[in-house]
MIDOSE-1310 file (N, C-alpha, C; in nm, 2 decimals, decimal comma, always signed):
residues 277
xxxx	+0,08/-0,12/+0,00/+0,00/+0,00/+0,00/+0,09/+0,12/+0,00; +0,03/+0,23/-0,04/+0,10/+0,36/-0,06/+0,07/+0,45/+0,07; +0,18/+0,49/+0,14/+0,16/+0,56/+0,26/+0,23/+0,69/+0,26; +0,17/+0,80/+0,31/+0,23/+0,93/+0,33/+0,24/+0,96/+0,47
xxxx	+0,36/+0,99/+0,52/+0,38/+1,03/+0,66/+0,41/+1,18/+0,67; +0,33/+1,25/+0,74/+0,34/+1,39/+0,75/+0,43/+1,43/+0,87; +0,53/+1,51/+0,85/+0,62/+1,56/+0,95/+0,58/+1,71/+0,97; +0,51/+1,74/+1,08/+0,45/+1,87/+1,09/+0,56/+1,98/+1,12
xxxx	+0,52/+2,10/+1,09/+0,61/+2,22/+1,11/+0,60/+2,27/+1,26; +0,71/+2,26/+1,33/+0,71/+2,30/+1,47/+0,75/+2,44/+1,49; +0,76/+2,52/+1,38/+0,79/+2,66/+1,37/+0,94/+2,68/+1,43; +1,03/+2,59/+1,39/+1,17/+2,60/+1,43/+1,25/+2,62/+1,31
xxxx	+1,37/+2,68/+1,33/+1,46/+2,71/+1,22/+1,52/+2,57/+1,17; +1,57/+2,49/+1,27/+1,61/+2,36/+1,24/+1,54/+2,26/+1,33; +1,47/+2,17/+1,27/+1,39/+2,07/+1,35/+1,47/+1,95/+1,39; +1,44/+1,90/+1,51/+1,49/+1,77/+1,55/+1,45/+1,66/+1,46
xxxx	+1,53/+1,57/+1,42/+1,50/+1,46/+1,33/+1,38/+1,38/+1,39; +1,27/+1,36/+1,31/+1,15/+1,29/+1,37/+1,18/+1,14/+1,38; +1,24/+1,10/+1,49/+1,29/+0,97/+1,51/+1,17/+0,86/+1,51; +1,06/+0,90/+1,57/+0,95/+0,81/+1,57/+0,90/+0,78/+1,43
xxxx	+0,88/+0,88/+1,35/+0,84/+0,86/+1,21/+0,94/+0,79/+1,13; +1,07/+0,81/+1,17/+1,18/+0,74/+1,10/+1,17/+0,59/+1,12; +1,13/+0,54/+1,24/+1,11/+0,40/+1,27/+0,99/+0,35/+1,20; +0,88/+0,43/+1,20/+0,76/+0,38/+1,14/+0,78/+0,36/+0,99
xxxx	+0,85/+0,46/+0,93/+0,88/+0,45/+0,78/+0,96/+0,32/+0,76; +1,05/+0,29/+0,85/+1,14/+0,17/+0,83/+1,06/+0,04/+0,83; +0,97/+0,03/+0,93/+0,90/-0,10/+0,94/+0,80/-0,11/+0,83; +0,74/+0,00/+0,79/+0,64/-0,01/+0,68/+0,71/-0,05/+0,55
xxxx	+0,83/+0,01/+0,52/+0,90/-0,03/+0,40/+0,95/-0,18/+0,41; +0,99/-0,22/+0,53/+1,04/-0,36/+0,54/+0,92/-0,45/+0,52; +0,80/-0,41/+0,55/+0,68/-0,49/+0,52/+0,63/-0,49/+0,38; +0,70/-0,41/+0,30/+0,67/-0,41/+0,15/+0,59/-0,29/+0,10
xxxx	+0,56/-0,19/+0,19/+0,48/-0,08/+0,15/+0,56/+0,03/+0,09; +0,50/+0,11/+0,01/+0,56/+0,23/-0,05/+0,54/+0,35/+0,04; +0,65/+0,41/+0,09/+0,64/+0,51/+0,19/+0,70/+0,64/+0,14; +0,63/+0,75/+0,16/+0,67/+0,88/+0,12/+0,66/+0,98/+0,24
xxxx	+0,75/+1,07/+0,25/+0,76/+1,17/+0,36/+0,71/+1,30/+0,31; +0,62/+1,36/+0,38/+0,58/+1,50/+0,35/+0,64/+1,59/+0,45; +0,74/+1,67/+0,41/+0,82/+1,75/+0,51/+0,77/+1,89/+0,52; +0,66/+1,91/+0,59/+0,61/+2,04/+0,62/+0,71/+2,12/+0,70
xxxx	+0,79/+2,04/+0,79/+0,88/+2,11/+0,88/+0,99/+2,18/+0,80; +1,04/+2,11/+0,70/+1,16/+2,17/+0,62/+1,11/+2,29/+0,54; +1,00/+2,28/+0,47/+0,96/+2,38/+0,37/+0,86/+2,48/+0,43; +0,81/+2,46/+0,55/+0,71/+2,55/+0,61/+0,59/+2,56/+0,52
xxxx	+0,54/+2,45/+0,47/+0,42/+2,46/+0,38/+0,30/+2,50/+0,47; +0,21/+2,58/+0,41/+0,08/+2,60/+0,48/+0,00/+2,48/+0,46; -0,10/+2,47/+0,55/-0,19/+2,35/+0,54/-0,26/+2,33/+0,41; -0,29/+2,44/+0,34/-0,35/+2,44/+0,21/-0,27/+2,36/+0,11
xxxx	-0,14/+2,36/+0,13/-0,05/+2,29/+0,04/-0,07/+2,14/+0,05; -0,09/+2,09/+0,17/-0,12/+1,95/+0,19/-0,25/+1,91/+0,13; -0,35/+1,99/+0,14/-0,48/+1,96/+0,07/-0,46/+1,94/-0,08; -0,39/+2,04/-0,14/-0,36/+2,03/-0,28/-0,27/+1,91/-0,32
xxxx	-0,18/+1,88/-0,23/-0,09/+1,77/-0,26/-0,17/+1,64/-0,26; -0,26/+1,63/-0,17/-0,35/+1,50/-0,16/-0,44/+1,50/-0,28; -0,49/+1,62/-0,32/-0,58/+1,62/-0,44/-0,51/+1,57/-0,56; -0,38/+1,59/-0,57/-0,30/+1,56/-0,69/-0,23/+1,43/-0,68
xxxx	-0,23/+1,36/-0,56/-0,16/+1,24/-0,54/-0,25/+1,14/-0,46; -0,25/+1,02/-0,49/-0,33/+0,92/-0,42/-0,25/+0,83/-0,33; -0,30/+0,82/-0,21/-0,24/+0,74/-0,11/-0,35/+0,65/-0,04; -0,30/+0,54/+0,01/-0,40/+0,45/+0,08/-0,41/+0,49/+0,23
xxxx	-0,30/+0,54/+0,28/-0,30/+0,58/+0,42/-0,22/+0,70/+0,44; -0,26/+0,79/+0,53/-0,18/+0,91/+0,57/-0,16/+0,90/+0,72; -0,04/+0,93/+0,77/-0,02/+0,93/+0,92/+0,04/+1,06/+0,97; +0,00/+1,10/+1,09/+0,06/+1,22/+1,16/+0,08/+1,18/+1,30
xxxx	+0,20/+1,22/+1,35/+0,23/+1,19/+1,49/+0,27/+1,32/+1,56; +0,21/+1,34/+1,68/+0,25/+1,47/+1,75/+0,28/+1,43/+1,90; +0,36/+1,51/+1,96/+0,38/+1,50/+2,11/+0,28/+1,58/+2,18; +0,28/+1,57/+2,31/+0,18/+1,65/+2,39/+0,22/+1,80/+2,40
xxxx	+0,13/+1,89/+2,38/+0,16/+2,03/+2,39/+0,05/+2,11/+2,32; +0,02/+2,23/+2,36/-0,09/+2,30/+2,30/-0,06/+2,34/+2,16; +0,07/+2,39/+2,13/+0,10/+2,42/+1,99/+0,08/+2,30/+1,90; +0,13/+2,18/+1,94/+0,12/+2,06/+1,86/-0,03/+2,02/+1,85
xxxx	-0,11/+2,04/+1,95/-0,25/+2,01/+1,94/-0,32/+2,10/+1,84; -0,29/+2,23/+1,84/-0,36/+2,32/+1,74/-0,31/+2,28/+1,60; -0,18/+2,25/+1,59/-0,12/+2,21/+1,46/-0,19/+2,09/+1,41; -0,21/+1,99/+1,49/-0,28/+1,87/+1,45/-0,42/+1,89/+1,40
xxxx	-0,49/+1,98/+1,47/-0,62/+2,02/+1,42/-0,62/+2,08/+1,28; -0,53/+2,17/+1,26/-0,52/+2,24/+1,13/-0,48/+2,14/+1,02; -0,39/+2,05/+1,05/-0,34/+1,95/+0,95/-0,46/+1,85/+0,92; -0,53/+1,82/+1,03/-0,65/+1,73/+1,01/-0,75/+1,79/+0,92
xxxx	-0,78/+1,92/+0,94/-0,87/+1,99/+0,85/-0,83/+1,99/+0,71; -0,70/+2,01/+0,69/-0,65/+2,00/+0,55/-0,66/+1,86/+0,49; -0,64/+1,76/+0,57/-0,65/+1,62/+0,52/-0,80/+1,59/+0,49; -0,89/+1,63/+0,58/-1,03/+1,60/+0,56/-1,09/+1,67/+0,44
xxxx	-1,03/+1,78/+0,40/-1,08/+1,86/+0,29/-1,05/+1,80/+0,15; -0,95/+1,71/+0,15/-0,90/+1,66/+0,02/-1,00/+1,57/-0,05; -1,00/+1,59/-0,18/-1,09/+1,50/-0,26/-1,04/+1,36/-0,26; -0,91/+1,33/-0,24/-0,86/+1,20/-0,23/-0,82/+1,16/-0,09
xxxx	-0,90/+1,19/+0,01/-0,86/+1,17/+0,15/-0,83/+1,02/+0,17; -0,71/+0,99/+0,22/-0,68/+0,85/+0,25/-0,73/+0,81/+0,38; -0,71/+0,69/+0,42/-0,74/+0,64/+0,56/-0,64/+0,72/+0,65; -0,70/+0,79/+0,75/-0,62/+0,88/+0,83/-0,59/+0,83/+0,97
xxxx	-0,46/+0,82/+1,00/-0,42/+0,76/+1,13/-0,33/+0,87/+1,20; -0,36/+0,88/+1,33/-0,28/+0,97/+1,42/-0,22/+0,89/+1,53; -0,11/+0,94/+1,59/-0,04/+0,87/+1,69/+0,05/+0,96/+1,77; +0,13/+0,91/+1,86/+0,22/+0,99/+1,94/+0,18/+1,01/+2,08
xxxx	+0,26/+1,08/+2,16/+0,23/+1,10/+2,30/+0,11/+1,20/+2,31; +0,08/+1,27/+2,21/-0,04/+1,36/+2,22/-0,17/+1,29/+2,22; -0,20/+1,21/+2,11/-0,33/+1,14/+2,10/-0,34/+1,02/+2,19; -0,23/+0,95/+2,22/-0,24/+0,82/+2,28/-0,31/+0,81/+2,42
xxxx	-0,30/+0,91/+2,51/-0,37/+0,90/+2,64/-0,52/+0,92/+2,63; -0,57/+1,00/+2,53/-0,71/+1,03/+2,51/-0,76/+1,00/+2,37; -0,75/+0,88/+2,32/-0,78/+0,85/+2,18/-0,93/+0,89/+2,14; -1,02/+0,87/+2,23/-1,16/+0,91/+2,19/-1,17/+1,06/+2,17
xxxx	-1,11/+1,14/+2,25/-1,12/+1,28/+2,23/-1,05/+1,32/+2,10; -0,94/+1,27/+2,07/-0,87/+1,31/+1,95/-0,94/+1,25/+1,82; -1,00/+1,14/+1,83/-1,08/+1,09/+1,72/-1,19/+1,19/+1,69; -1,25/+1,24/+1,79/-1,36/+1,34/+1,77/-1,31/+1,47/+1,72
xxxx	-1,20/+1,52/+1,77/-1,15/+1,65/+1,73/-1,09/+1,65/+1,59; -1,03/+1,54/+1,55/-0,96/+1,54/+1,42/-1,03/+1,47/+1,31; -1,13/+1,39/+1,35/-1,21/+1,31/+1,25/-1,11/+1,21/+1,18; -1,01/+1,17/+1,25/-0,92/+1,07/+1,20/-0,99/+0,93/+1,20
xxxx	-0,94/+0,84/+1,13/-1,01/+0,71/+1,12/-0,96/+0,61/+1,23; -0,84/+0,64/+1,28/-0,78/+0,55/+1,38/-0,67/+0,62/+1,46; -0,65/+0,58/+1,58/-0,54/+0,63/+1,67/-0,45/+0,51/+1,70; -0,32/+0,53/+1,68/-0,23/+0,43/+1,72/-0,19/+0,47/+1,87
xxxx	-0,21/+0,38/+1,96/-0,19/+0,41/+2,10/-0,06/+0,35/+2,15; +0,03/+0,44/+2,19/+0,17/+0,40/+2,23/+0,26/+0,36/+2,12; +0,35/+0,27/+2,15/+0,45/+0,22/+2,06/+0,39/+0,17/+1,93; +0,43/+0,22/+1,81/+0,36/+0,20/+1,69/+0,41/+0,11/+1,59
xxxx	+0,54/+0,05/+1,60/+0,60/-0,02/+1,50/+0,52/-0,15/+1,46; +0,48/-0,22/+1,56/+0,40/-0,34/+1,52/+0,26/-0,31/+1,48; +0,20/-0,21/+1,56/+0,06/-0,18/+1,54/+0,03/-0,13/+1,40; +0,12/-0,04/+1,34/+0,09/+0,02/+1,21/+0,10/-0,08/+1,10
xxxx	+0,19/-0,17/+1,11/+0,20/-0,28/+1,01/+0,08/-0,37/+1,02; +0,03/-0,40/+1,14/-0,09/-0,49/+1,15/-0,21/-0,41/+1,11; -0,22/-0,28/+1,13/-0,33/-0,20/+1,09/-0,34/-0,20/+0,94; -0,23/-0,18/+0,87/-0,24/-0,17/+0,72/-0,27/-0,31/+0,67
xxxx	-0,22/-0,41/+0,73/-0,25/-0,55/+0,68/-0,40/-0,57/+0,69; -0,46/-0,53/+0,80/-0,60/-0,54/+0,82/-0,68/-0,47/+0,71; -0,64/-0,35/+0,68/-0,70/-0,27/+0,58/-0,69/-0,33/+0,44; -0,57/-0,38/+0,41/-0,55/-0,44/+0,28/-0,63/-0,56/+0,26
xxxx	-0,64/-0,64/+0,36/-0,71/-0,77/+0,35/-0,85/-0,76/+0,40; -0,90/-0,64/+0,43/-1,03/-0,62/+0,48/-1,07/-0,70/+0,60; -0,98/-0,71/+0,70/-1,00/-0,77/+0,82/-1,07/-0,68/+0,92; -1,12/-0,73/+1,03/-1,18/-0,65/+1,13/-1,08/-0,57/+1,21
xxxx	-1,10/-0,44/+1,22/-1,01/-0,36/+1,30/-1,01/-0,39/+1,45; -1,12/-0,45/+1,49/-1,13/-0,50/+1,63/-1,02/-0,60/+1,67; -0,96/-0,66/+1,57/-0,86/-0,76/+1,59/-0,72/-0,70/+1,59; -0,70/-0,57/+1,57/-0,57/-0,51/+1,57/-0,55/-0,44/+1,71
xxxx	-0,45/-0,50/+1,77/-0,41/-0,45/+1,91/-0,35/-0,31/+1,90; -0,38/-0,22/+1,99/-0,31/-0,10/+2,00/-0,37/+0,02/+1,92; -0,50/+0,00/+1,88/-0,56/+0,11/+1,81/-0,69/+0,15/+1,87; -0,74/+0,27/+1,85/-0,88/+0,31/+1,87/-0,93/+0,36/+1,74
xxxx	-1,06/+0,33/+1,71/-1,12/+0,37/+1,59/-1,27/+0,39/+1,61; -1,34/+0,45/+1,51/-1,48/+0,47/+1,51/-1,55/+0,36/+1,43; -1,66/+0,30/+1,48/-1,73/+0,20/+1,41/-1,88/+0,23/+1,44; -1,96/+0,25/+1,33/-2,10/+0,28/+1,35/-2,13/+0,39/+1,45
xxxx	-2,05/+0,49/+1,44/-2,07/+0,61/+1,52/-2,01/+0,60/+1,66; -1,96/+0,48/+1,70/-1,91/+0,46/+1,83/-1,75/+0,44/+1,83; -1,69/+0,48/+1,94/-1,54/+0,47/+1,94/-1,51/+0,34/+2,01; -1,43/+0,26/+1,94/-1,38/+0,13/+2,00/-1,23/+0,14/+2,03
xxxx	-1,20/+0,11/+2,15/-1,06/+0,11/+2,20/-1,01/-0,03/+2,22; -0,92/-0,08/+2,14/-0,88/-0,22/+2,15/-0,77/-0,24/+2,26; -0,75/-0,36/+2,29/-0,64/-0,40/+2,39/-0,51/-0,34/+2,34; -0,42/-0,30/+2,44/-0,29/-0,25/+2,40/-0,20/-0,35/+2,34
xxxx	-0,11/-0,30/+2,25/-0,01/-0,39/+2,19/+0,10/-0,42/+2,29; +0,15/-0,54/+2,31/+0,26/-0,57/+2,40/+0,38/-0,49/+2,35; +0,46/-0,44/+2,45/+0,58/-0,36/+2,41/+0,68/-0,45/+2,34; +0,76/-0,39/+2,25/+0,86/-0,46/+2,18/+0,98/-0,47/+2,28
xxxx	+1,01/-0,59/+2,33/+1,11/-0,61/+2,43/+1,25/-0,60/+2,37; +1,27/-0,66/+2,25/+1,40/-0,65/+2,18/+1,40/-0,53/+2,08; +1,45/-0,42/+2,13/+1,45/-0,30/+2,05/+1,54/-0,31/+1,93; +1,64/-0,40/+1,95/+1,74/-0,42/+1,83/+1,67/-0,49/+1,72
xxxx	+1,55/-0,55/+1,74/+1,48/-0,62/+1,63/+1,41/-0,51/+1,53; +1,40/-0,39/+1,58/+1,34/-0,29/+1,49/+1,45/-0,23/+1,40; +1,42/-0,22/+1,27/+1,52/-0,17/+1,18/+1,56/-0,02/+1,21; +1,68/+0,02/+1,17/+1,72/+0,16/+1,19/+1,62/+0,25/+1,12
xxxx	+1,60/+0,37/+1,17/+1,51/+0,47/+1,10/+1,55/+0,48/+0,95; +1,45/+0,50/+0,87/+1,47/+0,50/+0,72/+1,53/+0,64/+0,68; +1,66/+0,66/+0,72/+1,72/+0,79/+0,70/+1,72/+0,83/+0,56; +1,73/+0,74/+0,47/+1,74/+0,78/+0,32/+1,61/+0,84/+0,27
xxxx	+1,50/+0,83/+0,34/+1,37/+0,89/+0,30/+1,36/+1,04/+0,35; +1,45/+1,08/+0,43/+1,45/+1,21/+0,49/+1,56/+1,30/+0,44; +1,54/+1,44/+0,45/+1,64/+1,53/+0,41/+1,75/+1,55/+0,52; +1,84/+1,46/+0,53/+1,94/+1,46/+0,64/+2,03/+1,58/+0,63
xxxx	+2,05/+1,63/+0,51/+2,13/+1,75/+0,50/+2,07/+1,87/+0,58; +1,94/+1,87/+0,59/+1,87/+1,97/+0,67/+1,88/+1,93/+0,82; +1,84/+1,81/+0,86/+1,84/+1,78/+1,00/+1,98/+1,78/+1,07; +2,08/+1,75/+0,99/+2,21/+1,74/+1,05/+2,27/+1,88/+1,09
xxxx	+2,20/+1,99/+1,06/+2,24/+2,12/+1,09/+2,20/+2,16/+1,24; +2,14/+2,07/+1,30/+2,10/+2,09/+1,44/+2,22/+2,12/+1,53; +2,21/+2,22/+1,62/+2,32/+2,26/+1,70/+2,31/+2,21/+1,84; +2,42/+2,17/+1,90/+2,42/+2,12/+2,04/+2,54/+2,18/+2,11
xxxx	+2,55/+2,18/+2,24/+2,66/+2,23/+2,31/+2,80/+2,18/+2,26; +2,89/+2,27/+2,24/+3,03/+2,25/+2,20/+3,03/+2,19/+2,05; +2,93/+2,20/+1,98/+2,93/+2,17/+1,84/+3,00/+2,29/+1,76; +3,09/+2,26/+1,68/+3,16/+2,36/+1,60/+3,08/+2,38/+1,47
xxxx	+3,12/+2,49/+1,39/+3,05/+2,51/+1,27/+3,07/+2,40/+1,17; +3,17/+2,32/+1,19/+3,19/+2,21/+1,09/+3,13/+2,08/+1,14; +3,07/+2,08/+1,25/+3,00/+1,95/+1,30/+2,87/+1,93/+1,24; +2,83/+1,81/+1,21/+2,70/+1,77/+1,17/+2,64/+1,68/+1,28
xxxx	+2,52/+1,72/+1,33/+2,46/+1,65/+1,45/+2,34/+1,57/+1,41; +2,33/+1,45/+1,47/+2,20/+1,37/+1,45/+2,17/+1,31/+1,59; +2,04/+1,29/+1,62/+2,00/+1,22/+1,74/+1,98/+1,07/+1,71; +2,01/+0,99/+1,81/+1,97/+0,85/+1,80/+1,92/+0,81/+1,94
xxxx	+1,86/+0,69/+1,95/+1,81/+0,64/+2,07/+1,89/+0,52/+2,12; +1,93/+0,52/+2,24/+2,01/+0,40/+2,30/+1,91/+0,30/+2,36; +1,79/+0,34/+2,38/+1,69/+0,25/+2,44/+1,56/+0,32/+2,45; +1,46/+0,25/+2,51/+1,33/+0,31/+2,54/+1,29/+0,29/+2,68
xxxx	+1,23/+0,39/+2,74/+1,18/+0,38/+2,88/+1,28/+0,43/+2,98; +1,24/+0,41/+3,10/+1,32/+0,46/+3,22/+1,30/+0,36/+3,34; +1,41/+0,35/+3,42/+1,40/+0,26/+3,53/+1,33/+0,33/+3,65; +1,32/+0,46/+3,65/+1,27/+0,54/+3,76/+1,12/+0,56/+3,75
xxxx	+1,06/+0,61/+3,86/+0,91/+0,64/+3,86/+0,89/+0,78/+3,93; +0,95/+0,88/+3,87/+0,94/+1,02/+3,93/+0,80/+1,06/+3,93; +0,75/+1,13/+4,04/+0,61/+1,16/+4,04/+0,57/+1,28/+3,96; +0,67/+1,35/+3,90/+0,64/+1,46/+3,81/+0,64/+1,42/+3,66
xxxx	+0,67/+1,30/+3,63/+0,69/+1,25/+3,49/+0,57/+1,16/+3,45; +0,51/+1,19/+3,34/+0,40/+1,11/+3,28/+0,47/+1,00/+3,20; +0,44/+0,87/+3,23/+0,49/+0,76/+3,17/+0,39/+0,69/+3,08; +0,42/+0,68/+2,95/+0,33/+0,60/+2,86/+0,35/+0,45/+2,88
xxxx	+0,48/+0,41/+2,90/+0,51/+0,27/+2,91/+0,60/+0,24/+3,03; +0,58/+0,13/+3,09/+0,66/+0,09/+3,20/+0,79/+0,02/+3,16; +0,89/+0,03/+3,24/+1,01/-0,05/+3,22/+1,12/+0,02/+3,13; +1,23/-0,04/+3,13/+1,35/+0,02/+3,05/+1,40/-0,09/+2,96
xxxx	+1,41/-0,06/+2,83/+1,45/-0,16/+2,73/+1,57/-0,10/+2,65; +1,69/-0,14/+2,69/+1,81/-0,08/+2,63/+1,85/-0,16/+2,50; +1,92/-0,09/+2,42/+1,97/-0,15/+2,30/+2,11/-0,20/+2,33; +2,16/-0,30/+2,25/+2,29/-0,35/+2,26/+2,39/-0,25/+2,22
xxxx	+2,51/-0,24/+2,28/+2,61/-0,15/+2,24/+2,65/-0,17/+2,09; +2,65/-0,29/+2,05/+2,69/-0,32/+1,91/+2,60/-0,26/+1,81; +2,47/-0,26/+1,84/+2,37/-0,20/+1,75/+2,38/-0,05/+1,75; +2,40/+0,01/+1,86/+2,42/+0,16/+1,87/+2,54/+0,20/+1,79
xxxx	+2,65/+0,13/+1,80/+2,77/+0,16/+1,72/+2,75/+0,14/+1,57; +2,68/+0,04/+1,54/+2,65/+0,01/+1,40/+2,57/+0,13/+1,34; +2,47/+0,18/+1,41/+2,39/+0,29/+1,36/+2,48/+0,42/+1,35; +2,56/+0,44/+1,45/+2,65/+0,56/+1,45/+2,74/+0,55/+1,33
xxxx	+2,80/+0,43/+1,30/+2,89/+0,42/+1,19/+2,82/+0,44/+1,06; +2,69/+0,40/+1,05/+2,61/+0,43/+0,93/+2,59/+0,58/+0,91; +2,56/+0,65/+1,02/+2,54/+0,79/+1,01/+2,67/+0,86/+0,97; +2,78/+0,82/+1,02/+2,91/+0,88/+0,98/+2,94/+0,86/+0,84
xxxx	+2,93/+0,73/+0,79/+2,96/+0,70/+0,66/+2,87/+0,76/+0,55; +2,74/+0,75/+0,58/+2,64/+0,79/+0,48/+2,61/+0,94/+0,48; +2,62/+1,00/+0,60/+2,58/+1,14/+0,61/+2,68/+1,24/+0,67; +2,80/+1,19/+0,70/+2,90/+1,27/+0,75/+2,88/+1,32/+0,89
xxxx	+2,81/+1,25/+0,97/+2,77/+1,29/+1,11/+2,90/+1,28/+1,20; +2,92/+1,39/+1,27/+3,03/+1,39/+1,36/+2,99/+1,41/+1,51; +2,86/+1,42/+1,53/+2,82/+1,45/+1,67/+2,68/+1,38/+1,69; +2,67/+1,30/+1,80/+2,55/+1,23/+1,83/+2,49/+1,28/+1,95
xxxx	+2,35/+1,31/+1,94/+2,28/+1,36/+2,05/+2,18/+1,24/+2,09; +2,20/+1,18/+2,21/+2,11/+1,07/+2,25/+1,99/+1,13/+2,31; +1,88/+1,10/+2,24/+1,75/+1,17/+2,27/+1,66/+1,09/+2,36; +1,70/+0,97/+2,41/+1,61/+0,89/+2,48/+1,60/+0,93/+2,63
xxxx	+1,51/+0,87/+2,70/+1,48/+0,91/+2,84/+1,60/+0,89/+2,93; +1,67/+0,78/+2,91/+1,77/+0,74/+3,01/+1,88/+0,67/+2,94; +1,98/+0,74/+2,90/+2,10/+0,68/+2,84/+2,19/+0,61/+2,95; +2,21/+0,69/+3,06/+2,30/+0,64/+3,17/+2,21/+0,58/+3,28
xxxx	+2,16/+0,46/+3,25/+2,07/+0,39/+3,34/+2,15/+0,33/+3,46; +2,28/+0,31/+3,45/+2,36/+0,26/+3,56/+2,51/+0,29/+3,53; +2,59/+0,28/+3,63/+2,73/+0,30/+3,61/+2,79/+0,20/+3,51; +2,74/+0,08/+3,53/+2,79/-0,03/+3,45/+2,76/-0,01/+3,30
xxxx	+2,64/+0,03/+3,27/+2,60/+0,05/+3,13/+2,68/+0,17/+3,07; +2,69/+0,28/+3,15/+2,76/+0,40/+3,10/+2,91/+0,36/+3,07; +2,97/+0,29/+3,16/+3,11/+0,25/+3,13/+3,12/+0,16/+3,01; +3,03/+0,06/+3,00/+3,03/-0,03/+2,89/+3,01/+0,04/+2,76
xxxx	+2,92/+0,14/+2,75/+2,90/+0,21/+2,62/+3,02/+0,29/+2,59; +3,08/+0,36/+2,69/+3,19/+0,45/+2,66/+3,31/+0,36/+2,61; +3,33/+0,25/+2,68/+3,44/+0,16/+2,64/+3,42/+0,11/+2,50; +3,29/+0,07/+2,46/+3,26/+0,03/+2,33/+3,29/+0,13/+2,22
xxxx	+3,26/+0,26/+2,26/+3,28/+0,37/+2,16/+3,43/+0,39/+2,14; +3,51/+0,38/+2,25/+3,65/+0,39/+2,23/+3,71/+0,27/+2,15; +3,67/+0,15/+2,18/+3,72/+0,03/+2,11/+3,69/+0,04/+1,96; +3,57/+0,09/+1,93/+3,53/+0,10/+1,79/+3,59/+0,22/+1,72
xxxx	+3,66/+0,30/+1,79/+3,73/+0,42/+1,73/+3,63/+0,51/+1,66; +3,52/+0,54/+1,72/+3,42/+0,61/+1,65/+3,46/+0,76/+1,62; +3,54/+0,81/+1,71/+3,59/+0,95/+1,69/+3,48/+1,05/+1,67; +3,38/+1,05/+1,76/+3,27/+1,14/+1,75/+3,25/+1,22/+1,88
xxxx	+3,18/+1,33/+1,87/+3,13/+1,39/+1,99/+2,99/+1,34/+2,02; +2,96/+1,33/+2,15/+2,82/+1,29/+2,18/+2,78/+1,35/+2,32; +2,65/+1,36/+2,33/+2,59/+1,41/+2,46/+2,46/+1,34/+2,48; +2,41/+1,36/+2,60/+2,27/+1,31/+2,63/+2,18/+1,43/+2,64
xxxx	+2,09/+1,44/+2,55/+1,99/+1,56/+2,56/+1,89/+1,53/+2,66; +1,85/+1,63/+2,74/+1,76/+1,62/+2,85/+1,62/+1,58/+2,80; +1,57/+1,65/+2,69/+1,44/+1,62/+2,65/+1,44/+1,64/+2,50; +1,33/+1,59/+2,43/+1,32/+1,59/+2,29/+1,20/+1,68/+2,26
x	+1,21/+1,78/+2,16/+1,10/+1,87/+2,13/+0,99/+1,80/+2,06
C-alpha cells in the first residue's frame, strides 16, 4: 500500500529529526509498503499545500504523529482539517504522545479514522495489513477507531522487548542535509549533528513525569555503534545527541558504552539531551 507520513512544522529554524516517524517508515518499508515523507517542517508549507498535494496524489493511508503540547494540538487540528478537505482523502491515522492518552477525544476533534496508542511499529503494520485484507479492525491491538458512530478502543499492543529487532530509522527517505544542521553544546560550525536512541523507557518512577510505558529496554552497544557508523559513513555525522529518556541507566552501562565507543574508534562527539521537542 502507498503511505504518506506527515512531519509537521514545529515553527523552528532547524527541527529535531523525527525519530518516531523514521522508525515507522522503516518498518512499513520492510513490510513491503511504499512510503513517502511530507516534510512540512523543512519547507514550512501552509496546510492548504497539503490539501492540494493530496488532491493531486493518491495514497492508501496518511499518518501524523505529535507530542503533547498546546502548539502541537492546534497544529494537529489544522493538519487534520487540510486532510479531511482533500478530494482523495486516504485512511487517516494519528499517533504519538499527544493522542495516545485520550484516543476518543482526539478521534472526535480530528475526525481521523484510527489512533495508534503508544509504541507504533507493530501496530501500524498490523493495521495496514487489516485494511489491505479487509479484516476486522477490532482484531488489531493498540488502536482506537470509530465504528457505526461509536469509538472502539482495543487492547494495548505488547511492548517490543527486543529494541534491536526494529530496523534503523529510514534515514534515506528524509532530508538529512537539513536535520544534521541541528546545534548542540560544543558543536563547531563544521560539526553535523544527529540524534539516536540508545533504548526506550526509564528505570525510575518520578512523580512529576508522565509515563506512557513501564520499564526500560536498552539497545545492545553493538547495535548503537552500527547505527553511528552508518550515520558517519552515509551522512558525515560527527556529533551524536542521545534523545532517549535514560542513556545512563547505571554506572555499568555507562562505562560499557563508553568503552565500546573507544574500542570501535568512533571518533565522534556525543551528549545526552535532556528532552526531545
